[in-house]
N, C-alpha and C positions, 0 to 999 in steps of 0.2 A: 770568536765569541770571547769577550773579555770578562774580567773578574766583576766589574760593575753590573754587567747583564746578568750574570750567573746569580749574584747575590740578590738583585732585584727580582728575578725570576722565583728564586727559592722563597724569599719573604712574601712575594705576591701570592704564591700558592698557599703558604701558611695562613695568610690573612684571609684568602677566600675559604679555606677549610674551616677556620675559626668562626668566620661570620656565618657560613651555612650551617655549622654545628649549633651555633647560638640560636639561629632562626628556627631550626627544626626542634631544638630542645624547647624554646618558648612555645612554639605551636603545639608540641606534644604535651606539655604541662598545662596549658590553658584549655586545650580542647575546644577552641573557638567558643569561649564562654559567652553566655547570654547576657550577663550582667555588665555594667559599665566598665568595671575593672578588667573583666575577661576580654572585652573588646579592645581595650588599650594594649594589653599584653599580646593579643593576637596580631594587632597592627604592628607592634614592635617586632614580632617574629617575622612578619612579612617584609618589614623594612630590612631586617638583618639578611634575609634571603636574597633580596634585590641587591643589597650592598655587596654580597659575596660575588656577584657576577660583575661588579664594577671595580672594586678596589684592587683585586688581584691583577686583573689585566692591565689596569692603568699603572700599577707599579712596574710591571714588566715593560711596558711601552715606554715609560719614563726613563727606566734604566737603559733601554736600548737607545733612546734619543740622546741621553747624556753622554753615552759612550761615543756615539756618532758626532756629536757636537765637539767633544774633547779631541777627537782625531782630525777633524776638518782643518783647523788652522795649521797643523803640522804639514798636512798635504799641500795646502796653498802656499805656504812659506817656502817649502822645499821646491815646489814647481817654479815659483817666481825666482828663486835663486838660481836654479838650473837653466833658466832662460835668459839669464844675464841681468836681471833686475837687481837693484840695490836693496838688500834686506838688512835692516839694522841687526847688529850682532846679538843684542839682547832679546830680539824677537825669535831668533833661531833656537829651537829646543835642542838638547843634546841627542845624539844618535842613540837609538835603543838597540 
């Protein structure tokens, strides 16, 4: 588990909590109002609740995918070099 994944997961969790809190607060304050303005605020609260279940997980998944994509060329280039293929010197990353 790399640093990118940890940061993405932490900020994903924070985003989910913030969106869920905003949605609950909006629904609590409007109380499913009967007038037109209350309906708009209630819809916005439901939107934020739905967004809470989408934004956080997508941040974590994107961080995981970015970490996997960053590590993939290193593995491919070192494997190719180990099998005797010519790999340009500029393509080989330094050893970690």
